[in-house]
Each structure stands twice: as C-alpha cells, then as structure tokens.
C-alpha positions in Angstrom: 0.0 -0.1 -0.1 2.6 2.6 0.8 3.2 2.4 -3.1 -0.7 3.3 -3.7 0.1 6.2 -1.1 2.8 8.0 -3.5 0.2 8.5 -6.5 -2.6 10.1 -4.2 -0.3 12.4 -2.8 -1.6 16.2 -2.4 -0.2 17.3 -5.3 -3.0 15.5 -7.1 -6.0 16.1 -5.2 -5.2 19.6 -4.3 -5.9 22.9 -6.0 -5.0 22.7 -9.6 -1.7 24.6 -10.9 -2.2 27.6 -12.7 -0.8 28.9 -15.6 -1.3 28.5 -19.2 -0.4 25.2 -21.3 1.9 25.4 -24.8 -0.8 24.5 -26.6 -2.5 28.0 -25.1 1.1 29.9 -25.6 1.0 28.3 -29.2 -2.1 29.5 -30.7 -1.9 33.0 -29.0 1.8 33.1 -31.4 0.1 32.3 -34.5 -2.3 35.0 -33.3 0.0 37.3 -33.2 1.9 36.2 -36.1 -1.4 36.6 -38.1 -2.3 40.1 -37.4 1.5 41.3 -37.4 0.7 39.6 -40.9 -1.5 42.1 -42.3 -0.5 45.0 -39.9 3.0 45.5 -41.0 2.7 46.3 -45.2 -0.6 48.1 -43.8 1.3 50.5 -41.8 4.5 50.5 -44.5 1.8 51.2 -47.2 0.2 54.3 -45.5 3.7 55.4 -44.7 4.7 55.5 -48.5 1.2 57.6 -48.7 2.2 60.0 -46.5 5.6 60.2 -48.0 3.7 60.9 -51.2 2.0 63.6 -50.0 5.3 65.6 -48.2 6.4 65.2 -52.4 3.0 66.5 -53.4 2.9 69.4 -50.7 6.8 70.2 -51.9 6.4 70.5 -55.2 2.8 72.5 -55.0 5.1 75.3 -53.0 7.9 75.5 -55.1 5.9 76.1 -57.9 3.7 78.7 -56.2 7.2 80.3 -55.2 8.1 79.9 -58.7 5.4 82.0 -59.5 5.8 84.6 -57.4 9.2 85.0 -58.4 7.8 85.5 -62.0 5.4 87.9 -61.0 8.1 90.2 -59.3 11.2 89.2 -61.9 9.4 88.0 -65.5 11.7 84.8 -65.2 11.5 81.9 -63.6 14.5 80.5 -61.3 16.0 76.8 -60.2 18.2 78.6 -57.4 16.5 77.5 -54.0 17.6 81.0 -52.6 15.8 83.3 -55.3 12.3 81.3 -54.4 12.6 82.3 -50.7 14.6 79.0 -49.2 17.1 79.6 -46.9 19.6 76.6 -48.0 21.1 75.2 -51.3 18.6 72.7 -51.6 14.5 72.5 -51.7 13.5 70.7 -48.5 10.2 68.7 -49.4 9.9 68.3 -45.6 12.2 69.6 -42.2 12.7 65.7 -40.6 13.3 63.3 -43.1 14.1 63.5 -46.8 12.5 61.3 -48.6 12.2 63.0 -52.3 15.1 64.9 -54.3 13.7 67.8 -55.6 14.9 69.7 -59.0 13.6 72.4 -60.8 14.9 72.6 -64.2 14.6 76.0 -65.9 13.3 76.3 -68.8 10.8 73.0 -69.3 12.6 71.3 -72.4 8.9 70.6 -73.0 8.2 73.9 -74.0 9.2 76.4 -76.4 13.0 77.6 -75.3 11.1 81.4 -76.2 8.5 80.7 -73.4 9.4 81.2 -69.4 8.6 77.9 -68.0 9.5 75.2 -65.8 9.8 71.5 -64.5 9.6 70.6 -60.9 10.4 67.1 -60.0 10.3 64.7 -57.2 12.8 61.6 -57.0 12.5 59.1 -54.4 15.4 58.4 -52.3 16.3 56.3 -50.1 13.8 53.9 -48.0 10.9 55.6 -50.6 13.2 53.8 -53.5 10.5 51.3 -52.8 7.5 53.0 -53.6 7.4 51.4 -57.6 3.6 52.8 -58.3 4.9 56.1 -57.6 8.1 56.9 -59.1 8.5 60.7 -60.0 6.3 63.6 -59.3 6.2 66.2 -62.0 4.6 70.1 -62.1 5.2 72.5 -64.8 4.5 76.5 -65.0 1.4 75.2 -66.8 0.3 73.2 -63.2 0.4 70.1 -65.4 0.8 67.1 -62.7 2.1 63.9 -63.9 3.5 61.2 -61.7 5.4 57.9 -63.5 5.7 54.5 -62.0 8.7 52.3 -61.9 8.3 51.2 -65.7 7.9 55.3 -67.0 3.9 54.1 -67.3 1.8 57.4 -66.3 0.2 56.8 -63.3 -0.9 60.4 -62.0 -4.0 58.9 -60.6 -2.7 57.0 -58.2 -0.4 59.4 -57.7 -2.1 62.7 -57.8 -5.2 61.6 -57.4 -6.8 63.5 -59.9 
C-alpha cells in the first residue's frame, strides 16, 4: 500500500496549478503572427502614401514660389534662395528627406522662348521601394504628372487626379 499512497499525494488532489499550457501559448503566437502579417504591410503602405503627400506638397509649394518670383522678375529660377528657401537644396520636409527635388528652367518640353519650369520629385532612400509613384512632376501650367517605376504615367494614383 505504500506505493499507492505515493500516487495519491496532495499534489494530485490539491489545488490545480495555474498557468498557460504550451498549446495556449502556441495559439497566441499564431494569432499574433497573423495580426502582424496584416498590420505591417498596411502600415508601410500608409507611410509611403504620407511621404507621397509630402512630395506633392513640396512641389506645389515650390511652384507657387516660382510664380511669385516670376511676377516680380518676369523669369523663373532654379536657385532655392531666389524663391525664398534658406538652403542650397529644395526641401521636401523638415525632418526626413525621402525625395530629391530638381527644378529645371526652362522646361525642356516647352519652347525655349517661353518662360517655363519643370519641378520633379524623385524618391531616395527607403522611398525607392515605392514602385507605384517613382516620380512626380509639375510645370508652369500646373500640369501634374507622375510615373511608376516602369515609366508609365500613374497620375491618378499618385496625384489623385
């Protein structure tokens, strides 16, 4: 009978031990992995869209400044300090640079005798992964275009027009 008393110890008949089983932990990890696999791509897509908005805003700001400069000097300028920027580069935003801005005067797509400009934003750094909107442009007529990484016009997605 001594063997039988070992099996009926207080551990078996006492209060149940509390905690998570291995199966419960594995189910929790699977659920978290599914949530992360959905949330992370959605978050990065929203980051890309926000950076695109920064690029569009920068292009429109520079175009407005070019028009003000033109109203005073009867010419456009590709020098950032001429249109009111303090530095030697056209900024996209104040904290992170995800686009490189170039201003070409005169616009190569217009006759050389007409005052014109072409402002282009091209992605740099992590924004190079944005294949839908590989470049944004705006000219002196307000024409807004965007190209994807294959060189196909994608203005509807990128500019929303």
